[in-house]
N, C-alpha and C positions, 0 to 999 in steps of 0.2 A: 617235552618239547624242546627243542633247540632256542638257545639265549638270541636275542635282534642282535645285530651287527652295536646298536646304540648301546645295550643293555651291558656285552661284553665287555665292549670299549670303558662302561663308568665304571664299570668293574674294574679293568685295569685299573683304572686312576684312584679308585681308593686304594686295590692291591699297592701303587706305585708311592701312592702319601705311608702308606704303615710304612715300607720297605724305606722311605727318605728318613722320615721319624726314628726306626728301628737297626738303622744300617753299619751301628757297632754291634751290636748283639747279633747279626742277621752275617756278619763279614768272618763269622767263623766258617762260615756254612755255602763259601765260595759265594754268599749277595752282598758283594763289595760295590764302591761307589762307579765300579766300569760296569757292572752287572747293571744296577741302576740307569745310568745313563744310556745303556744301548734298549733296556725294558724302555727308560722316556721316546726313545727316536721311534720304536715301532711301533708305543702308542701314538707320537705324531704322524707317523705314518699313516695308520692306521685312520686317524681322523682326517684327515687329507683325503684319506683316498674314498671315505663315505663319504662325507661331504660333496665329492663332485662326485658320486653314484646317487646321490639325493638330488642334484640337480639334474644328474640324467634323467632319472625316476621323472621329475617333473615334466621334465621336454619331453619326454614319450608320452606322458597323457596329453600334452597340448596335443601333440602331432598325432595319435592316436585319434582325437575329439575331429582333428581336421579333416583325417581322412573319412570317419566314420562322416560326416557332410558332404567328402564328396563322393564316396561311393553310394548312400542314399540318394543324390542327386544325378549320380551315372545307374542306377540302378529303373529309376523312375524315366529318364529317356529311355531305358535298354528297351520297359516297359511301352512306352507310346509306340519305337519304333515296330520291332512285334506284331502289335495290333494291327501296326499299317500293312506291314508287311504280306502280315498272315491275310489281311484283304486283298488289295493292289495284286500279290506275285499268285503263279500258281504251288498248288502245294507240293511240287517235284523238287522245286528249286529255293523250299525252305534253310536244306541244309545248309544250300551254299551260305546265309544267311547264321547259320548254328544254331538253328530253329529242328528241334527231335521231335517239334509236336504230330501228334498222328492226323490231327483236322484245327 
């Protein structure tokens, strides 16, 4: 299973800490201060974007709940209207209302 964004970010923070602590040893293999700074900048961008995504997820859940409430109300009204239409209108006109029932 793939890691979550937050776990990947946490792992990168730990790695960056290790890089900063052992930078003199790692410089031999091109992991110098500039590499660490670029790594840190990318990590900060990921943290910012992850936070924004989490905010959007929360807003989406709120909007989904709001939509579900309105859809439930709409379905109730639609059902009421359908009953009345079927009682008061001839069956031949039901299609005009989007009712495809046979009776």
